[in-house]
C-alpha positions as CSV (number, residue, x, y, z in Angstrom):
1,M,7.2,-25.1,-75.1
2,K,6.9,-27.3,-72.0
3,L,9.0,-24.9,-70.0
4,E,6.8,-21.9,-71.0
5,S,3.7,-23.9,-70.2
6,S,5.0,-24.8,-66.8
7,Q,5.9,-21.2,-66.1
8,K,2.5,-20.0,-67.1
9,T,0.9,-22.7,-64.9
10,K,3.1,-21.7,-62.0
11,K,2.2,-18.0,-62.5
12,K,-1.5,-18.8,-62.5
13,A,-1.1,-20.9,-59.3
14,D,0.8,-18.1,-57.7
15,A,-1.9,-15.6,-58.7
16,R,-4.7,-17.9,-57.3
17,Y,-2.7,-18.3,-54.1
18,S,-2.2,-14.6,-53.8
19,N,-5.9,-13.9,-54.4
20,L,-6.9,-16.5,-51.9
21,A,-4.5,-15.1,-49.3
22,K,-5.8,-11.6,-49.9
23,K,-9.4,-12.9,-49.5
24,E,-8.6,-14.7,-46.3
25,A,-6.8,-11.7,-44.9
26,L,-9.8,-9.5,-45.7
27,Q,-12.1,-12.0,-44.1
28,G,-9.9,-12.0,-41.0
29,Y,-9.9,-8.2,-40.8
30,I,-13.7,-8.2,-41.1
31,F,-14.1,-10.7,-38.3
32,I,-11.8,-8.8,-35.9
33,T,-13.4,-5.4,-36.7
34,P,-15.9,-5.6,-33.8
35,W,-13.0,-6.2,-31.4
36,V,-10.9,-3.5,-32.8
37,A,-13.8,-1.0,-32.7
38,G,-14.5,-2.0,-29.1
39,F,-10.8,-1.7,-28.1
40,I,-10.5,1.8,-29.6
41,A,-13.8,3.0,-28.1
42,F,-13.5,1.4,-24.6
43,A,-9.7,1.1,-24.1
44,L,-7.5,3.2,-26.3
45,F,-9.6,6.3,-26.4
46,P,-10.2,6.4,-22.6
47,M,-6.5,5.9,-22.0
48,I,-5.6,8.8,-24.3
49,F,-8.3,11.0,-22.8
50,S,-7.1,10.1,-19.3
51,F,-3.6,11.2,-20.1
52,L,-4.8,14.4,-21.5
53,I,-7.0,15.0,-18.4
54,S,-3.9,14.3,-16.2
55,L,-2.4,17.5,-17.7
56,T,-5.3,19.6,-16.6
57,K,-7.1,20.9,-13.5
58,W,-10.7,19.7,-13.8
59,D,-13.4,19.2,-11.3
60,M,-16.0,17.9,-13.9
61,I,-18.1,21.0,-13.3
62,K,-16.0,23.9,-14.7
63,P,-14.1,23.7,-18.0
64,A,-10.7,21.9,-17.7
65,Q,-7.7,24.2,-17.3
66,F,-4.4,23.0,-18.8
67,I,-1.6,23.0,-16.3
68,G,1.0,20.7,-17.9
69,F,2.8,18.3,-15.6
70,E,1.9,20.2,-12.5
71,N,-0.2,17.4,-11.1
72,Y,2.7,15.0,-11.4
73,S,5.0,17.5,-9.7
74,R,2.6,17.9,-6.8
75,I,2.2,14.2,-6.4
76,F,6.0,13.5,-6.1
77,T,6.9,16.6,-4.1
78,E,3.9,17.6,-1.9
79,D,1.5,14.7,-1.5
80,F,2.4,12.6,1.6
81,R,-0.8,10.6,1.2
82,F,0.4,9.4,-2.2
83,R,3.6,8.0,-0.5
84,Q,1.5,6.5,2.2
85,A,-0.9,4.8,-0.2
86,L,2.0,3.5,-2.3
87,W,3.7,2.2,0.8
88,V,0.5,0.4,2.0
89,T,-0.1,-1.1,-1.4
90,A,3.5,-2.3,-1.7
91,R,3.5,-3.9,1.7
92,Y,0.2,-5.6,1.0
93,A,1.6,-7.0,-2.3
94,A,4.8,-8.1,-0.6
95,L,2.8,-10.1,2.0
96,S,-0.3,-11.3,0.1
97,L,1.4,-12.3,-3.2
98,P,3.9,-14.9,-1.9
99,L,1.3,-16.3,0.6
100,G,-1.4,-16.5,-2.1
101,M,0.9,-18.2,-4.7
102,A,2.3,-20.7,-2.2
103,G,-1.2,-21.5,-0.8
104,S,-2.7,-22.0,-4.2
105,L,0.2,-24.2,-5.3
106,I,-0.1,-26.4,-2.2
107,L,-3.8,-26.8,-2.7
108,A,-3.3,-27.6,-6.4
109,V,-0.7,-30.3,-5.6
110,M,-2.9,-31.8,-3.0
111,L,-6.0,-31.8,-5.3
112,N,-4.0,-33.2,-8.2
113,M,-3.8,-36.6,-6.4
114,N,-6.0,-39.4,-7.6
115,L,-8.0,-39.6,-4.4
116,R,-11.7,-40.0,-3.8
117,G,-13.6,-36.7,-3.5
118,T,-11.0,-34.5,-5.1
119,R,-13.5,-33.1,-7.6
120,L,-15.8,-32.0,-4.8
121,F,-12.9,-30.3,-2.9
122,R,-11.8,-28.6,-6.1
123,T,-15.2,-27.1,-6.5
124,I,-15.3,-26.1,-2.8
125,F,-11.9,-24.4,-2.9
126,Y,-12.7,-22.6,-6.2
127,M,-16.1,-21.2,-5.3
128,P,-14.9,-18.4,-3.1
129,A,-12.9,-17.0,-6.0
130,I,-16.1,-16.4,-8.1
131,L,-18.3,-15.0,-5.3
132,P,-19.2,-11.3,-5.5
133,S,-16.5,-9.2,-3.9
134,V,-18.8,-6.9,-2.0
135,A,-20.7,-9.9,-0.5
136,V,-17.3,-11.5,0.5
137,T,-16.2,-8.2,2.1
138,M,-19.4,-8.0,4.2
139,L,-18.8,-11.6,5.3
140,W,-15.3,-10.8,6.4
141,L,-16.5,-7.7,8.2
142,W,-18.5,-10.1,10.4
143,I,-15.6,-12.5,10.7
144,L,-13.1,-9.8,11.8
145,K,-15.3,-7.9,14.3
146,P,-13.0,-6.9,17.2
147,R,-15.3,-8.0,20.0
148,D,-17.7,-10.7,18.8
149,G,-16.1,-11.7,15.4
150,V,-15.9,-15.3,14.4
151,L,-12.1,-15.2,14.1
152,N,-11.6,-13.9,17.7
153,Y,-14.2,-16.5,18.9
154,L,-12.1,-19.3,17.3
155,L,-8.9,-17.8,18.8
156,G,-10.6,-18.0,22.2
157,F,-10.8,-21.8,21.9
158,L,-7.0,-21.8,21.4
159,H,-6.5,-19.6,24.5
160,I,-5.2,-16.8,22.3
161,S,-6.2,-13.2,23.2
162,P,-8.6,-11.5,20.8
163,K,-7.1,-9.2,18.2
164,P,-8.4,-5.7,17.2
165,W,-8.0,-6.5,13.5
166,I,-9.2,-3.7,11.2
167,S,-9.7,-1.3,14.1
168,D,-6.0,-1.1,15.0
169,P,-3.3,0.3,12.7
170,N,-1.0,-2.5,13.4
171,W,-3.5,-5.2,12.6
172,A,-5.5,-3.6,9.8
173,L,-3.2,-4.5,6.9
174,P,-2.6,-8.1,8.1
175,S,-6.4,-8.4,8.2
176,F,-6.6,-7.6,4.5
177,V,-3.7,-10.1,3.8
178,I,-5.6,-12.8,5.7
179,M,-8.7,-11.9,3.7
180,S,-6.9,-12.2,0.4
181,L,-6.2,-15.9,1.0
182,W,-9.9,-16.4,0.6
183,G,-9.6,-16.2,-3.2
184,I,-6.6,-18.5,-3.8
185,G,-8.9,-20.9,-5.5
186,G,-8.5,-19.0,-8.8
187,G,-4.7,-19.5,-8.8
188,M,-5.3,-23.1,-7.7
189,I,-7.2,-23.9,-10.8
190,I,-4.5,-22.5,-13.1
191,Y,-1.8,-24.4,-11.2
192,L,-3.9,-27.6,-11.4
193,A,-4.1,-27.2,-15.2
194,G,-0.3,-26.9,-15.3
195,L,0.2,-29.9,-13.1
196,Q,-2.1,-32.1,-15.2
197,S,-0.1,-31.2,-18.3
198,I,3.1,-32.7,-16.9
199,P,4.0,-36.1,-18.6
200,Q,3.7,-38.9,-16.1
201,E,6.7,-40.6,-17.7
202,L,9.0,-38.1,-16.1
203,Y,7.8,-39.1,-12.6
204,E,8.1,-42.8,-13.4
205,A,11.7,-42.3,-14.6
206,A,12.5,-40.4,-11.5
207,E,11.1,-43.1,-9.3
208,I,13.2,-45.7,-11.1
209,D,16.2,-43.6,-10.3
210,G,15.2,-43.6,-6.6
211,A,14.0,-40.0,-6.4
212,G,11.8,-39.1,-3.5
213,A,8.7,-36.8,-3.3
214,W,10.6,-33.6,-2.6
215,V,13.2,-34.3,-5.4
216,K,10.5,-34.9,-7.9
217,F,8.7,-31.8,-6.9
218,R,11.8,-29.6,-7.0
219,R,13.4,-31.2,-10.1
220,I,10.3,-32.0,-12.2
221,T,7.1,-30.3,-11.0
222,L,8.5,-26.7,-10.4
223,P,10.4,-26.5,-13.7
224,M,7.5,-27.9,-15.7
225,I,5.0,-25.5,-14.2
226,S,7.3,-22.5,-14.2
227,P,5.4,-20.8,-17.1
228,T,2.2,-21.2,-15.0
229,I,4.1,-19.6,-12.0
230,L,5.1,-16.7,-14.2
231,F,1.6,-16.1,-15.3
232,N,0.2,-16.2,-11.8
233,L,3.0,-14.0,-10.6
234,V,2.3,-11.3,-13.2
235,M,-1.5,-11.4,-12.7
236,G,-0.9,-11.4,-8.9
237,I,1.2,-8.3,-9.0
238,I,-1.5,-6.5,-11.2
239,G,-4.3,-7.6,-8.8
240,S,-2.4,-6.7,-5.6
241,F,-1.7,-3.2,-6.8
242,Q,-5.4,-2.7,-7.7
243,V,-7.1,-3.6,-4.4
244,F,-10.2,-1.4,-4.0
245,T,-13.5,-3.1,-3.2
246,A,-12.5,-4.6,0.2
247,S,-10.8,-1.4,1.4
248,F,-13.7,0.8,0.1
249,V,-16.3,-1.3,1.9
250,M,-14.4,-2.0,5.2
251,T,-12.4,1.2,5.6
252,P,-13.6,3.9,3.2
253,N,-11.5,6.6,4.8
254,G,-8.3,4.6,4.7
255,G,-8.6,2.9,8.1
256,P,-7.0,3.9,11.4
257,G,-4.0,6.1,10.8
258,Y,-4.3,5.6,7.0
259,S,-3.1,2.0,7.5
260,T,-5.4,0.7,4.8
261,L,-5.2,3.6,2.4
262,F,-4.6,1.5,-0.7
263,Y,-3.5,3.3,-3.9
264,V,-6.7,2.8,-5.9
265,L,-8.8,3.8,-2.9
266,Y,-6.8,7.1,-2.7
267,L,-7.2,7.5,-6.4
268,Y,-11.0,7.1,-6.0
269,Q,-11.1,9.6,-3.2
270,K,-9.3,12.2,-5.3
271,A,-11.6,11.6,-8.3
272,F,-15.1,11.3,-6.8
273,R,-14.9,12.7,-3.3
274,Y,-12.7,15.7,-3.9
275,L,-13.6,16.0,-7.6
276,Q,-9.9,16.4,-8.6
277,M,-10.2,14.4,-11.8
278,G,-7.0,15.7,-13.4
279,Y,-5.0,14.8,-10.3
280,A,-6.7,11.3,-10.1
281,S,-5.8,10.7,-13.8
282,A,-2.2,11.5,-13.0
283,L,-2.3,9.0,-10.1
284,A,-3.7,6.4,-12.5
285,W,-0.9,6.9,-15.0
286,I,1.7,6.6,-12.3
287,L,0.1,3.3,-11.2
288,F,0.2,2.2,-14.8
289,V,3.9,2.9,-15.1
290,I,4.6,1.1,-11.8
291,I,2.8,-2.0,-12.8
292,L,4.2,-1.9,-16.3
293,G,7.8,-1.6,-14.9
294,L,7.3,-4.5,-12.5
295,T,5.8,-6.7,-15.2
296,L,8.6,-5.9,-17.7
297,M,11.2,-6.6,-15.0
298,I,9.7,-10.0,-14.3
299,L,9.5,-10.9,-18.0
300,R,13.1,-9.8,-18.6
301,T,14.3,-12.0,-15.8
302,S,12.0,-14.9,-16.6
303,N,14.5,-16.6,-19.0
304,R,16.6,-17.4,-15.9
305,W,14.0,-19.5,-14.2
306,V,11.1,-20.3,-16.6
307,Y,11.4,-23.5,-18.5
308,Y,9.5,-23.9,-21.8
309,E,9.2,-27.4,-23.1
310,S,10.3,-27.9,-26.6
311,A,7.7,-28.7,-29.2
312,E,9.9,-31.3,-30.8
């Protein structure tokens, strides 16, 4: 009798737990319904629609004409500007990404010290990252003027000859790389959060063993913030391949000799200047595949250099 009673009690408890779990699951689905609806309406559906449009010839005036993968074939076999835009964007990413990551990490290390005024300097260095991009671009237009720009004026004090900056094909892309360093405060804040999560006991133990500043940075700091470096690296690649506002405002036609014809700027030109929406959608999907491939490659190799601290 006692065994039957305990079994019945257990079944009732299991039934209550099952009903409670179902009720909590239902409540969870109800709570995430607005997000799911927003994702379907504003992300998933536009992506599917964009892919379907990439298979058509459509100028947004006449009805779309299905042409299969002809847009993709033309991009890879006939469009030299596609190759130019991809080359410009890849060069920009190869230059700006390492400089930006290194600069933001150096700033974070400096501002992680317990010195007077560090909070003020954190705010100062972070503020440029949240300013409107168009306003920042207009400011840099003034700074990079070939004749009477602020940067050339400062170079004159150092007895360095003025540079043509965005008006010369050889200097246009470096100008954008220099301008990208303006926003390293965003990465600095993320690095700073990672640095402050490192246990101080590790540094104290290293000091007892006679480790210097460089050894502590290389053996403790870098491994402990490697997940943060991975995050900033992935986000940096995505951002560097999507440069648009600065190039559109400063060099809307792609700069001298198409030296600043960034990929997204070229995509915009095809879509809204030449009304080739199907072609532009194909360009967008190619960019998506490139970014996805680079991201997956980094994530697949991250287990070789990213250290995740055990929860135990």
